[in-house]
C-alpha positions in Angstrom: 93.0 74.6 112.0 92.9 76.0 108.4 92.2 79.5 109.7 95.1 79.2 112.1 97.4 78.2 109.2 96.2 81.0 107.0 96.7 83.6 109.8 100.2 82.3 110.5 101.5 81.9 106.9 99.1 83.9 104.8 100.0 87.3 103.3 96.6 88.7 102.7 96.7 92.5 103.1 100.5 92.6 102.9 102.4 94.6 100.3 105.7 93.3 99.0 108.4 94.6 96.7 110.6 92.1 94.8 113.7 93.5 93.1 114.6 91.6 89.9 111.0 90.5 90.1 110.4 89.8 86.5 112.6 86.9 85.7 114.7 84.1 87.2 114.1 83.4 90.8 112.6 86.8 91.2 109.6 85.7 89.1 109.1 82.8 91.4 109.2 85.0 94.5 106.7 87.4 93.0 104.2 84.8 91.8 104.3 82.8 95.0 104.0 85.8 97.4 101.0 86.8 95.3 99.5 83.3 95.7 99.9 83.7 99.4 97.8 86.9 99.3 100.3 89.7 99.0 100.1 92.6 96.6 103.4 92.5 94.8 105.4 95.3 93.2 107.9 93.8 90.7 111.0 96.0 90.2 113.6 95.5 87.6 115.5 97.0 84.6 113.5 95.5 81.8 109.8 96.3 81.6 108.7 93.4 79.4 109.5 90.6 81.9 108.0 92.6 84.7 104.8 93.0 82.8 104.7 89.3 82.0 105.0 88.4 85.6 102.3 91.0 86.6 100.0 89.6 83.9 100.5 86.0 85.3 99.7 87.1 88.8 96.6 89.0 87.7 95.3 86.1 85.6 95.5 84.0 88.8 93.4 86.6 90.6 96.3 88.4 92.4 97.3 92.0 92.7 100.6 93.2 91.2 102.3 96.2 89.5 105.4 96.6 87.4 108.0 99.2 88.4 110.9 99.5 86.0 114.1 100.8 87.5 117.8 100.1 88.1 118.8 98.7 91.4 122.2 100.5 91.2 120.4 103.9 91.0 119.3 105.0 94.4 116.9 107.7 93.1 115.1 105.0 91.1 114.7 102.7 94.1 113.4 105.7 96.1 110.9 106.5 93.3 109.7 102.9 93.2 109.2 102.6 96.9 107.4 105.9 97.1 105.1 104.8 94.3 104.3 101.6 96.3 103.5 103.5 99.5 101.5 106.0 97.5 99.4 103.3 95.9 99.0 100.8 98.8 99.7 103.0 101.9 102.6 100.9 103.2 105.6 98.6 102.6 105.5 95.3 104.5 108.0 93.0 102.7 111.1 93.5 100.6 112.6 90.6 98.8 116.1 91.9 97.9 116.6 89.5 94.9 118.3 91.5 92.2 121.8 90.1 91.6 124.4 89.4 88.9 127.4 87.3 88.2 130.3 87.3 85.7 132.2 84.1 86.1 135.8 84.4 85.1 139.3 83.6 86.4 140.5 86.2 89.0 143.3 87.4 86.8 140.8 88.4 84.1 138.5 90.4 86.4 138.4 94.0 85.2 137.6 97.0 87.3 134.4 97.3 85.3 133.3 93.8 86.0 134.2 94.1 89.7 132.2 97.3 90.0 129.2 95.9 88.2 128.9 92.9 90.5 129.5 94.9 93.7 127.1 97.7 92.6 124.2 95.2 92.0 124.8 92.6 94.7 126.1 94.8 97.5 125.2 98.4 96.9 121.8 97.6 95.4 120.9 95.3 98.3 122.1 97.7 100.9 120.3 100.8 99.5 117.0 98.9 98.8 117.0 97.7 102.4 118.0 101.1 103.8 115.1 102.8 101.9 112.6 100.1 102.8 113.7 100.4 106.5 112.6 104.1 106.6 109.0 103.1 105.8 109.1 100.0 108.0 110.4 101.9 111.0 107.4 104.3 110.8 105.1 101.2 110.7 107.1 99.5 113.5 106.8 96.3 111.4 108.3 94.8 108.3 110.2 91.9 106.7 113.5 92.4 104.8 114.7 89.2 103.0 118.1 89.5 101.3 119.2 86.9 98.8 122.5 85.3 99.7 124.1 82.2 98.1 126.1 79.1 98.5 128.9 81.6 97.8 128.2 83.2 101.2 129.5 80.1 102.8 132.0 78.5 100.5 134.5 79.6 97.8 133.7 79.0 94.2 136.6 79.1 91.7 136.2 81.8 89.0 133.4 83.4 91.1 135.7 85.4 93.4 133.9 88.7 93.1 130.4 87.0 93.4 131.5 85.2 96.5 132.9 88.4 97.9 129.5 90.1 97.3 127.4 87.3 98.7 129.5 87.0 101.8 128.8 90.7 102.3 125.1 90.2 101.9 125.1 87.6 104.7 127.0 89.9 107.1 124.8 92.8 106.2 121.8 90.7 107.1 123.2 90.1 110.6 124.2 93.7 111.2 120.9 95.1 109.9 118.8 92.7 111.9 120.3 94.1 115.1 119.7 97.7 114.2 116.1 97.2 113.1 115.1 94.7 115.9 113.8 97.5 118.2 111.3 98.4 115.5 110.0 94.9 115.2 111.5 94.5 111.7 112.9 91.1 110.9 115.8 90.8 108.6 116.8 87.4 107.2 118.4 86.0 104.1 117.8 83.0 101.8 120.8 81.3 100.3 119.7 79.3 97.3 121.9 76.5 95.9 122.0 75.8 92.2 118.8 76.7 90.4 118.4 77.0 86.6 118.1 80.7 85.6 119.4 82.8 82.8 122.4 83.7 85.0 123.2 80.0 85.8 122.3 78.7 82.3 125.9 78.6 81.1 126.9 76.4 84.0 124.3 73.8 82.9 125.1 74.0 79.2 128.7 72.8 80.1 128.2 69.0 80.5 131.3 68.7 82.7 130.3 71.5 85.0 126.6 70.4 85.1 127.7 66.9 86.1 130.0 68.4 88.8 127.0 70.3 90.2 124.6 67.4 90.3 127.1 65.1 91.9 127.2 67.4 94.9 123.5 67.7 95.4 122.3 64.9 97.7 118.7 65.3 96.5 120.0 64.6 93.0 118.4 67.5 91.1 118.7 71.2 90.6 116.2 73.5 92.4 113.0 75.0 91.0 111.1 78.2 91.7 108.7 76.2 93.8 111.5 74.9 96.0 112.0 78.5 97.3 108.3 79.3 97.7 107.9 77.9 101.2 111.0 79.7 102.6 110.1 83.0 101.1 106.5 82.8 102.3 107.6 81.7 105.8 110.1 84.6 106.1 107.5 87.1 104.9 104.8 85.9 107.2 103.8 86.2 110.9 105.2 82.7 111.3 108.8 84.1 111.4 108.1 87.1 113.7 110.7 85.8 116.3 113.4 85.0 113.8 115.9 87.6 112.6 119.5 87.8 111.5 119.5 84.3 110.0 120.4 82.9 106.6 118.3 80.0 105.4 120.0 77.6 103.0 117.9 76.0 100.3 120.3 73.9 98.4 119.1 70.3 98.1 121.6 69.3 100.8 124.8 70.6 99.1 126.3 72.2 102.3 125.5 69.2 104.4 128.1 67.1 102.6 
């Protein structure tokens, strides 16, 4: 029974890239995929957090590398994926995690802020998936996991651009899944609810906003990195081979209410 479970959910011999893999939820995806057996390439703008995550993985006996780069620069994504394939010989899993948010009233949104959010959340997600797909099509296998949001499903005041971008991520996931299905590549998304990260920290530092969030979570607490581990491993593993085009909500029950 244990061997069956390991074969179904284990990632031994698999190679994964996690964008934004050094901090926040990306750190959790990186560490937990490595614990499941994958070699993990952590990609992101800042080298220091990437190196900390890689060190943590290696101290636990896993395999990982740090690849600094900007998700909005296509050439840097291409260089990173080329380095992964050159080192490991393949690309099995992409966790398209890099994202950003600038919460502000719609009438205060500048062109610069609009462009920044769309460039990271939409362009970056699209281009990383596109480049990964080229390698996966040759292999006739692969898993692309985009990171959506509650904002893919509901509106959030003062997060209009973010919701716009995450709605796009969910639709992109559906469309890409159809295009890549003939190559046995599964494309799915994870939509996390409220998790404490550097990006969401300001929400929880505001007592009123924090109370508003907690009141709406039936399980009564904010999420942790470990709460996303099972979904990420499942969607990266053989267990999800017949699932594609779906968005998995991990929100403590928020959207059920």
